[in-house]
C-alpha positions as CSV (number, residue, x, y, z in Angstrom):
1,M,7.4,-15.5,-42.9
2,E,4.4,-14.4,-40.5
3,G,2.1,-15.2,-43.4
4,L,3.5,-18.5,-44.0
5,E,3.3,-19.8,-40.2
6,Y,0.1,-18.9,-39.9
7,K,-0.7,-20.9,-42.9
8,Q,1.2,-24.0,-41.6
9,L,-0.9,-23.5,-38.4
10,A,-4.5,-23.5,-40.3
11,E,-3.3,-26.7,-42.1
12,R,-2.8,-27.9,-38.9
13,E,-6.0,-27.2,-37.6
14,S,-7.7,-28.5,-40.7
15,L,-5.9,-31.9,-39.8
16,S,-7.1,-31.9,-36.2
17,E,-10.7,-31.1,-37.2
18,L,-10.9,-34.1,-39.9
19,S,-8.5,-36.3,-37.2
20,L,-11.5,-35.2,-34.3
21,K,-14.1,-36.3,-36.9
22,L,-12.4,-39.7,-37.8
23,R,-12.4,-40.2,-34.1
24,Y,-16.0,-39.7,-33.5
25,T,-16.8,-42.2,-36.4
26,L,-15.1,-45.1,-35.2
27,N,-16.8,-44.4,-31.6
28,A,-14.0,-43.3,-29.3
29,K,-14.2,-42.8,-25.6
30,K,-13.0,-39.9,-24.9
31,V,-11.8,-36.8,-26.9
32,D,-10.4,-33.4,-25.7
33,V,-10.9,-30.6,-28.0
34,G,-9.0,-28.4,-26.3
35,K,-6.0,-30.3,-27.3
36,L,-6.9,-29.4,-31.1
37,K,-6.9,-25.9,-30.7
38,Y,-4.0,-23.9,-31.8
39,D,-4.9,-20.5,-29.8
40,K,-1.8,-20.3,-28.3
41,H,0.4,-21.3,-30.9
42,R,-1.3,-18.1,-33.0
43,L,-0.2,-16.2,-29.8
44,T,3.3,-17.1,-29.6
45,I,3.7,-16.6,-33.5
46,K,2.3,-13.2,-33.3
47,R,4.4,-12.0,-30.2
48,S,7.8,-13.2,-31.5
49,Y,7.4,-11.3,-34.7
50,Q,5.7,-8.4,-32.6
51,K,9.1,-8.4,-30.5
52,A,11.2,-8.3,-33.7
53,S,9.4,-5.1,-34.7
54,R,9.9,-2.8,-31.6
55,S,12.0,0.0,-31.9
56,Q,15.3,0.3,-30.1
57,A,14.2,3.6,-28.9
58,D,11.3,2.1,-27.1
59,S,13.6,-0.1,-25.4
60,D,16.3,2.2,-24.3
61,S,13.5,4.4,-22.7
62,S,12.5,1.8,-20.7
63,I,15.7,0.9,-19.3
64,V,16.5,4.5,-18.4
65,E,13.0,4.4,-16.6
66,R,14.4,0.9,-15.1
67,I,17.3,2.5,-13.7
68,Q,15.5,5.5,-12.1
69,M,13.1,3.2,-10.3
70,L,16.0,1.2,-8.9
71,N,17.9,4.3,-8.0
72,N,15.1,5.3,-6.0
73,H,14.3,2.1,-4.4
74,F,17.6,2.3,-3.1
75,Q,17.7,5.7,-2.3
76,N,14.9,4.9,-0.3
77,R,16.6,2.1,2.1
């Protein structure tokens, strides 16, 4: 599934590149290339699949650590 989403993203990038060239050929006044980059979309796809692949044990230990930190915090008050 992740590969399919990357493929769709690559297709959108190629279409945006073609549209950028078309705008230049039609003498557009203002073009913002930053709007046509999909780096943020790549990162969100990567993060969503990395969260799914993490193990449950890691999250359990992090919850225990958070509880211990909270206990220590409130003991110091």
